[in-house]
Backbone as CSV, one residue per row, in Angstrom:
resi,resn,N_x,N_y,N_z,CA_x,CA_y,CA_z,C_x,C_y,C_z
1,MET,0.876,-1.224,-0.008,-0.045,0.015,0.000,0.907,1.244,-0.036
2,ARG,0.456,2.221,-0.822,1.290,3.520,-0.980,0.568,4.544,-0.349
3,ASP,1.191,5.716,0.017,0.530,6.905,0.462,0.428,7.769,-0.777
4,PHE,-0.761,7.938,-1.255,-0.898,8.709,-2.506,-0.436,10.201,-2.408
5,LYS,-0.593,10.731,-1.183,-0.148,12.138,-0.942,1.308,12.268,-1.206
6,GLU,2.061,11.237,-1.175,3.535,11.355,-1.495,3.803,11.235,-2.989
7,LEU,2.984,10.936,-3.782,3.148,10.886,-5.297,3.057,12.220,-5.919
8,LYS,4.123,12.574,-6.627,4.182,13.929,-7.302,3.085,14.050,-8.213
9,VAL,2.763,12.915,-8.846,1.596,13.008,-9.957,0.386,13.148,-9.310
10,TRP,0.002,12.598,-8.223,-1.271,12.927,-7.436,-1.263,14.358,-7.029
11,GLU,-0.083,14.896,-6.574,-0.107,16.261,-6.157,-0.369,17.246,-7.282
12,LYS,0.342,17.068,-8.415,-0.047,17.789,-9.590,-1.449,17.657,-10.066
13,ALA,-1.953,16.432,-10.035,-3.429,16.259,-10.499,-4.290,16.937,-9.546
14,HIS,-4.036,16.916,-8.218,-4.823,17.670,-7.258,-4.919,19.285,-7.550
15,GLU,-3.684,19.576,-7.816,-3.610,21.111,-8.041,-4.366,21.482,-9.308
16,LEU,-4.244,20.641,-10.236,-5.022,20.821,-11.529,-6.485,20.899,-11.207
17,THR,-6.935,19.964,-10.410,-8.399,19.813,-10.035,-8.815,21.130,-9.458
18,LEU,-8.131,21.621,-8.497,-8.533,22.834,-7.797,-8.434,23.951,-8.829
19,ASN,-7.483,24.063,-9.630,-7.440,25.131,-10.694,-8.737,25.059,-11.587
20,VAL,-9.001,23.856,-12.111,-10.176,23.611,-12.954,-11.536,24.045,-12.219
21,TYR,-11.630,23.679,-11.005,-12.926,24.221,-10.253,-12.843,25.585,-10.223
22,ARG,-11.699,26.297,-9.974,-11.864,27.823,-9.940,-12.195,28.394,-11.311
23,VAL,-11.627,27.844,-12.273,-11.798,28.385,-13.627,-13.341,28.220,-14.032
24,THR,-13.797,27.095,-13.636,-15.230,26.779,-14.126,-16.310,27.505,-13.258
25,GLU,-15.896,28.177,-12.251,-16.770,28.964,-11.402,-17.312,30.135,-12.362
26,ASN,-16.578,30.531,-13.235,-16.937,31.708,-14.145,-17.743,31.234,-15.478
27,PHE,-17.997,29.968,-15.578,-18.620,29.524,-16.798,-20.106,29.974,-16.667
28,PRO,-20.835,30.198,-17.814,-22.242,30.489,-17.756,-23.023,29.445,-16.966
29,ILE,-24.094,29.980,-16.368,-24.978,29.082,-15.576,-25.532,27.919,-16.459
30,GLU,-25.862,28.172,-17.645,-26.377,27.176,-18.586,-25.463,25.950,-18.731
31,GLU,-24.214,26.179,-18.482,-23.273,25.075,-18.687,-22.985,24.327,-17.321
32,LYS,-23.736,24.634,-16.294,-23.541,23.926,-15.080,-23.720,22.542,-15.004
33,PHE,-24.685,22.042,-15.809,-24.955,20.600,-15.995,-24.381,20.012,-17.191
34,GLY,-23.570,20.901,-17.955,-23.005,20.447,-19.222,-21.463,20.341,-19.112
35,ILE,-20.903,21.217,-19.728,-19.437,21.179,-19.633,-18.814,21.224,-18.238
36,VAL,-19.384,22.079,-17.453,-18.857,22.362,-16.042,-18.922,20.930,-15.310
37,SER,-19.929,20.317,-15.376,-20.164,19.041,-14.534,-19.263,17.963,-15.153
38,GLN,-19.270,17.825,-16.516,-18.361,16.785,-17.089,-16.912,17.103,-16.842
39,LEU,-16.401,18.356,-17.044,-15.020,18.668,-16.811,-14.650,18.538,-15.410
40,ARG,-15.406,18.915,-14.424,-15.134,18.699,-13.053,-15.070,17.185,-12.644
41,ARG,-15.938,16.416,-13.196,-15.845,14.926,-12.843,-14.616,14.351,-13.517
42,ALA,-14.255,14.771,-14.754,-13.096,14.124,-15.337,-11.840,14.565,-14.709
43,VAL,-11.730,15.819,-14.397,-10.484,16.145,-13.609,-10.298,15.724,-12.298
44,SER,-11.399,15.668,-11.511,-11.313,15.040,-10.192,-11.054,13.539,-10.242
45,SER,-11.455,12.926,-11.337,-11.138,11.430,-11.518,-9.781,11.094,-11.536
46,VAL,-8.885,12.023,-12.016,-7.537,11.687,-12.101,-6.988,11.496,-10.682
47,PRO,-6.870,12.438,-9.833,-6.228,12.135,-8.524,-7.078,11.204,-7.707
48,THR,-8.320,11.100,-7.923,-9.121,10.040,-7.221,-8.728,8.543,-7.601
49,ASN,-8.492,8.405,-8.830,-8.122,7.038,-9.447,-6.645,6.730,-8.846
50,ILE,-5.770,7.729,-8.913,-4.459,7.638,-8.298,-4.478,7.163,-6.838
51,ALA,-5.294,7.885,-6.063,-5.445,7.492,-4.704,-6.090,6.188,-4.529
52,GLU,-7.154,5.806,-5.214,-7.826,4.599,-5.068,-6.750,3.428,-5.465
53,GLY,-6.030,3.617,-6.544,-5.110,2.551,-6.981,-3.941,2.373,-5.939
54,SER,-3.631,3.479,-5.319,-2.444,3.418,-4.433,-2.854,2.550,-3.107
55,GLY,-4.121,2.394,-2.986,-4.713,1.466,-1.807,-4.549,0.045,-2.071
56,HIS,-4.348,-0.371,-3.324,-4.185,-1.772,-3.729,-2.777,-2.206,-3.452
57,ASN,-2.696,-3.460,-3.035,-1.309,-3.991,-2.747,-0.522,-4.466,-3.934
58,SER,-1.146,-4.723,-5.102,-0.430,-5.108,-6.231,-0.137,-4.076,-7.193
59,ASN,1.080,-4.101,-7.903,1.457,-3.078,-8.899,0.474,-3.265,-10.097
60,LYS,-0.007,-4.400,-10.344,-1.002,-4.665,-11.521,-2.197,-3.819,-11.230
61,GLU,-2.802,-3.910,-10.081,-3.973,-3.243,-9.752,-3.666,-1.721,-9.749
62,PHE,-2.634,-1.234,-9.205,-2.367,0.169,-9.125,-2.217,0.744,-10.599
63,GLY,-1.423,-0.149,-11.366,-1.287,0.304,-12.891,-2.715,0.363,-13.568
64,ARG,-3.639,-0.405,-13.077,-4.878,-0.317,-13.764,-5.577,0.881,-13.504
65,PHE,-5.520,1.452,-12.241,-6.124,2.653,-11.891,-5.410,3.811,-12.478
66,LEU,-4.103,3.815,-12.663,-3.219,4.722,-13.238,-3.668,4.993,-14.784
67,LYS,-4.012,3.685,-15.421,-4.434,3.779,-16.735,-5.784,4.562,-16.878
68,ILE,-6.761,4.333,-15.966,-7.949,4.938,-15.866,-7.736,6.420,-15.669
69,ALA,-6.779,6.851,-14.791,-6.426,8.258,-14.621,-5.958,8.865,-15.927
70,SER,-5.247,8.094,-16.641,-4.624,8.587,-17.938,-5.752,8.904,-18.970
71,ALA,-6.845,7.934,-18.965,-8.029,8.186,-19.831,-8.660,9.488,-19.417
72,SER,-8.829,9.660,-18.196,-9.534,10.881,-17.657,-8.738,12.179,-18.013
73,ILE,-7.455,12.075,-17.894,-6.700,13.320,-18.198,-6.846,13.632,-19.597
74,SER,-6.998,12.629,-20.542,-7.251,12.883,-21.984,-8.673,13.504,-22.100
75,GLU,-9.582,13.172,-21.260,-10.941,13.770,-21.435,-10.944,15.165,-21.029
76,VAL,-10.077,15.459,-20.016,-9.945,16.913,-19.463,-9.324,17.665,-20.671
77,GLU,-8.367,17.094,-21.299,-7.637,18.039,-22.342,-8.657,18.287,-23.455
78,TYR,-9.566,17.383,-23.836,-10.508,17.775,-24.803,-11.582,18.789,-24.403
79,LEU,-12.122,18.527,-23.178,-12.996,19.442,-22.536,-12.558,20.830,-22.463
80,VAL,-11.156,20.979,-22.109,-10.559,22.326,-21.924,-10.550,22.937,-23.390
81,LEU,-10.118,22.145,-24.327,-10.094,22.673,-25.780,-11.576,23.046,-26.138
82,LEU,-12.505,22.244,-25.928,-13.912,22.661,-26.324,-14.245,23.940,-25.553
83,SER,-13.854,24.179,-24.477,-14.140,25.365,-23.631,-13.577,26.524,-24.348
84,LYS,-12.271,26.310,-24.739,-11.668,27.422,-25.476,-12.349,27.775,-26.659
85,ASP,-12.659,26.808,-27.558,-13.290,26.836,-28.797,-14.807,27.536,-28.709
86,LEU,-15.381,27.342,-27.497,-16.659,27.964,-27.208,-16.569,29.290,-26.621
87,ASN,-15.303,29.831,-26.551,-14.914,31.040,-25.801,-15.519,31.125,-24.349
88,LEU,-15.495,29.994,-23.730,-15.653,29.967,-22.200,-14.486,30.345,-21.373
89,ILE,-13.342,30.054,-22.025,-12.039,30.361,-21.377,-11.160,31.056,-22.472
90,ASP,-10.206,31.805,-22.017,-9.330,32.442,-23.035,-8.140,31.538,-23.234
91,LYS,-7.372,31.904,-24.364,-6.433,31.080,-24.769,-5.262,30.819,-23.770
92,GLU,-4.907,31.828,-22.850,-3.892,31.697,-21.962,-4.288,30.730,-20.874
93,ILE,-5.546,30.749,-20.427,-5.954,29.672,-19.452,-5.895,28.318,-20.165
94,TRP,-6.410,28.200,-21.310,-6.387,27.010,-21.968,-4.972,26.381,-22.074
95,GLN,-4.000,27.270,-22.509,-2.610,26.862,-22.570,-2.134,26.349,-21.336
96,SER,-2.349,27.145,-20.339,-1.758,26.760,-18.918,-2.366,25.415,-18.472
97,ILE,-3.668,25.230,-18.626,-4.131,23.946,-18.142,-3.676,22.839,-19.079
98,THR,-3.615,22.940,-20.447,-3.093,22.089,-21.392,-1.762,21.609,-21.099
99,ASP,-0.873,22.599,-20.699,0.469,22.434,-20.315,0.562,21.384,-19.050
100,GLU,-0.223,21.613,-18.172,-0.357,20.792,-16.980,-0.833,19.342,-17.352
101,VAL,-1.834,19.322,-18.130,-2.305,18.011,-18.613,-1.220,17.198,-19.138
102,VAL,-0.477,17.855,-20.139,0.711,17.064,-20.644,1.695,16.623,-19.771
103,ILE,1.992,17.412,-18.770,2.925,16.942,-17.731,2.381,15.776,-16.856
104,ILE,1.096,15.839,-16.534,0.466,14.871,-15.840,0.373,13.492,-16.564
105,ARG,0.023,13.618,-17.866,-0.079,12.447,-18.678,1.336,11.732,-18.774
106,LYS,2.425,12.556,-18.956,3.704,12.006,-19.123,4.180,11.392,-17.709
107,MET,3.811,11.940,-16.630,4.054,11.332,-15.283,3.344,10.073,-15.036
108,LEU,2.127,9.952,-15.556,1.330,8.751,-15.444,1.835,7.646,-16.336
109,PHE,2.286,7.954,-17.485,2.841,7.024,-18.388,4.139,6.467,-17.839
110,LYS,5.087,7.367,-17.325,6.267,6.868,-16.612,6.040,5.948,-15.466
111,LEU,5.129,6.344,-14.645,4.676,5.532,-13.504,4.182,4.131,-13.830
112,VAL,3.357,4.081,-14.803,2.873,2.812,-15.266,3.919,1.948,-15.816
113,LYS,4.844,2.565,-16.549,6.013,1.737,-17.214,6.912,1.259,-16.042
114,ALA,7.122,2.059,-14.946,7.929,1.682,-13.859,7.331,0.561,-13.011
115,LEU,5.974,0.205,-13.100,5.313,-0.699,-12.436,5.456,-1.977,-13.206
116,ASP,5.672,-1.982,-14.481,5.773,-3.194,-15.246,6.912,-4.116,-15.018
């Protein structure tokens, strides 16, 4: 069993989640049950799956949850792009979040490979 709070990838994913929650506070009310809900679920799924996976005793199980987190971070990347294209966020915010997404995706990939 691992302490997820000691994993850098969890820390970065948690920070991204907090950032996305702050950014989506400014989205139009009509998106509350659309993009806001889906984006928040996807972004919070990343650190959640890292935490859940770290509670398993086997590397195989931990790796499975990391792969789910990787899929969620890809969903975040698309939803942030969609938000930019719909003019819900500006290009600078989009770029900042996208940069973090890429870093987290690479960290997840490396961690999964290290478990093999």
